Each structure stands twice: as structure tokens, then as C-alpha cells.
MIMI-211478 format. One line per 8 residues: number of its first residue (from 1); their letters; for each residue z, y, x of C-alpha. Coordinates in steps of 0.05 Angstrom, whole numbers, plus 5000, padded with zeros to 4 digits. Layout:
<recs>
NUM	A	Z/Y/X; ...
</recs>
This chain:
<recs>
1	MPDTVTAK	2688/6309/3220; 2639/6339/3270; 2633/6414/3274; 2558/6412/3282; 2515/6448/3230; 2451/6414/3213; 2390/6453/3191; 2369/6446/3119
9	QLLHLVLG	2315/6395/3109; 2250/6429/3088; 2200/6373/3074; 2127/6383/3092; 2068/6336/3079; 2007/6333/3124; 1944/6306/3093; 1870/6313/3103
17	GELTELGG	1800/6287/3094; 1728/6307/3086; 1714/6366/3040; 1655/6374/2993; 1638/6443/3022; 1659/6487/3080; 1713/6536/3061; 1735/6497/3000
25	SEFKDLDK	1793/6451/2988; 1762/6396/2945; 1759/6328/2978; 1694/6290/2979; 1727/6222/2966; 1800/6219/2944; 1804/6146/2965; 1792/6168/3037
33	VEMVGVYP	1845/6223/3039; 1892/6209/3097; 1966/6219/3087; 1988/6234/3158; 2062/6238/3141; 2122/6274/3114; 2162/6317/3162; 2231/6348/3159
41	NYATAHAA	2209/6418/3180; 2148/6461/3191; 2148/6456/3266; 2140/6380/3267; 2089/6383/3210; 2049/6435/3248; 2048/6391/3310; 2022/6332/3269
49	WKAKAQQT	1971/6376/3234; 1946/6404/3301; 1939/6335/3331; 1898/6309/3272; 1855/6372/3269; 1839/6366/3343; 1817/6294/3334; 1765/6314/3282
57	VDNAHMRY	1741/6378/3312; 1669/6352/3315; 1664/6345/3238; 1664/6414/3205; 1678/6384/3137; 1743/6350/3159; 1805/6390/3142; 1879/6377/3146
65	FIVHLHRL	1931/6414/3106; 2006/6425/3108; 2037/6422/3039; 2106/6454/3032; 2139/6399/2991; 2206/6433/2992; 2176/6491/2952; 2151/6442/2899
73	LDPDSGAK	2216/6403/2896; 2261/6464/2892; 2219/6526/2875; 2281/6569/2864; 2309/6558/2934; 2272/6616/2965; 2260/6579/3030; 2202/6611/3068
81	S	2182/6556/3118
</recs>
């Protein structure tokens, strides 16, 4: 058995699309919401979010979000990331 300790998996979802209004979080068309991916930790999710956000910088209504899936799956865990 290896003596390595692996970090706890904290799933994060990155998704985005065009919003109905600036500053809001309601998508204009749910059929066009892009699921970028599910990531094992915040750092990799943030890198994916940043890359997608930079690709759509010219459209002010496009927004990408990081959803902390691990908080939804296990709300009592107390994990902060």
C-alpha cells in the first residue's frame, strides 16, 4: 500500500452562457448554456472558467460560473473550496 495521501476530491462545475441582463444570473436561452466541465478541485475549475471567460470578453452578456458541486452533494462536510 502506498504511503501517499491524496487530497479529497471537491467537485466543481463550470458552466456559462448569455444572460438576460447585466449583473443578473438568469440565462437568455437554457438550450444554449454551455457545460464546460466538472473538475476535481477549485484550482482546475478556476483555470477552465478563466479560459472561457477570456474567450468571450467581447460580449458583456456572456458569463461563466463555478458551481461548488461538493457543497451540494455533501452540505454537512464543511469544505470551504
